[in-house]
Residue, then its C-alpha position, 0 to 999 in steps of 0.5 A: m507511493n513508494v514501498t520496499l519489498l523486504s524480502k521474496d517472502s515477507g513483504y512490504i513497509p513503507s518508504y515515502k512520507r505521509t501526506k495529505i494526498t496519501d491519507k486521502l487515498h487512504s480514506s478512498f481506497g480503504f487500505r493503510t500503507d503508510y504504517e502498516f506492514i503489507r504481506k505480497s498477497t495483500m499488495r497484490t489485492i491492492i494493486k489489483e481492486t486499485k486498478q478496478k476502481k477506475 
């Protein structure tokens, strides 16, 4: 999934098309990146949590 960093201080917005696969990933990991603005601190937490669920 691609996201675009708006600025170093703000956060990320989605830059990909929503699909069945992305919907399944969102359901599995409990976060939405397809329509939510994501703060940088939240993105760090998401990355950390997804690495732990292996």
